[in-house]
Legacy VTK file of the C-alpha trace (Angstrom):
# vtk DataFile Version 3.0
C-alpha trace
ASCII
DATASET POLYDATA
POINTS 78 float
98.845 8.504 -52.259
100.306 11.077 -49.779
100.922 9.995 -46.182
100.372 12.195 -43.154
101.616 11.936 -39.587
99.110 12.975 -36.924
100.671 13.544 -33.477
98.692 12.581 -30.376
99.477 13.174 -26.750
98.493 10.815 -23.987
99.409 9.632 -20.542
102.037 7.126 -19.508
103.047 6.046 -16.032
106.028 4.136 -14.700
106.881 2.652 -11.344
110.421 2.227 -10.029
111.087 -0.329 -7.278
113.553 0.871 -4.636
115.207 -1.262 -1.949
116.105 0.862 1.079
115.986 0.850 4.852
114.684 4.437 4.809
111.018 5.129 5.513
111.251 8.813 4.507
109.228 9.322 1.281
111.580 12.110 0.122
114.642 9.852 0.446
112.828 7.002 -1.309
111.836 9.393 -4.109
115.445 10.556 -4.501
116.636 6.945 -4.767
113.966 6.234 -7.406
115.166 9.218 -9.463
118.752 7.930 -9.166
117.772 4.522 -10.563
116.330 5.993 -13.754
113.206 5.210 -15.715
112.288 2.438 -18.129
112.340 2.912 -21.880
110.354 1.152 -24.551
111.436 -1.521 -26.996
111.616 -1.054 -30.769
108.351 -2.941 -31.331
106.416 -0.865 -28.778
107.898 2.355 -30.156
106.407 1.583 -33.559
109.790 1.392 -35.265
109.204 0.556 -38.940
105.431 0.710 -38.587
102.690 3.261 -39.276
102.817 4.673 -35.748
105.463 5.902 -33.369
105.613 6.286 -29.608
108.107 8.386 -27.672
108.593 8.820 -23.938
109.821 12.122 -22.559
112.390 12.659 -19.826
110.294 14.799 -17.493
108.804 12.221 -15.132
107.156 13.704 -12.040
106.098 11.881 -8.877
102.389 11.543 -8.207
101.369 13.792 -5.309
98.720 12.706 -2.838
96.961 16.085 -2.962
97.576 19.809 -3.226
97.392 20.128 0.579
99.891 17.313 1.159
102.683 17.396 -1.443
104.314 14.218 -0.079
105.105 11.852 -2.968
103.099 8.652 -3.160
105.306 5.746 -2.011
103.907 2.222 -1.716
105.663 -0.373 0.428
105.874 -3.714 -1.309
105.499 -7.018 0.487
108.706 -8.392 2.028
LINES 1 79
78 0 1 2 3 4 5 6 7 8 9 10 11 12 13 14 15 16 17 18 19 20 21 22 23 24 25 26 27 28 29 30 31 32 33 34 35 36 37 38 39 40 41 42 43 44 45 46 47 48 49 50 51 52 53 54 55 56 57 58 59 60 61 62 63 64 65 66 67 68 69 70 71 72 73 74 75 76 77
């Protein structure tokens, strides 16, 4: 029987933890970009299975609002 691949698009989010003395959200954002973003393992990607999952390279920071384009930065507990 013929097989068909049906592409879907969805939403994925990632969080990068940054250690810095800076409190400037723009500097923290820059450091997060420099650290890179997580990938997915072979099992989660669907390798060898009937599905596949790919992550793109164009990650964008979440903005608080259109009026305030400051990136969202959450301080973690010390």
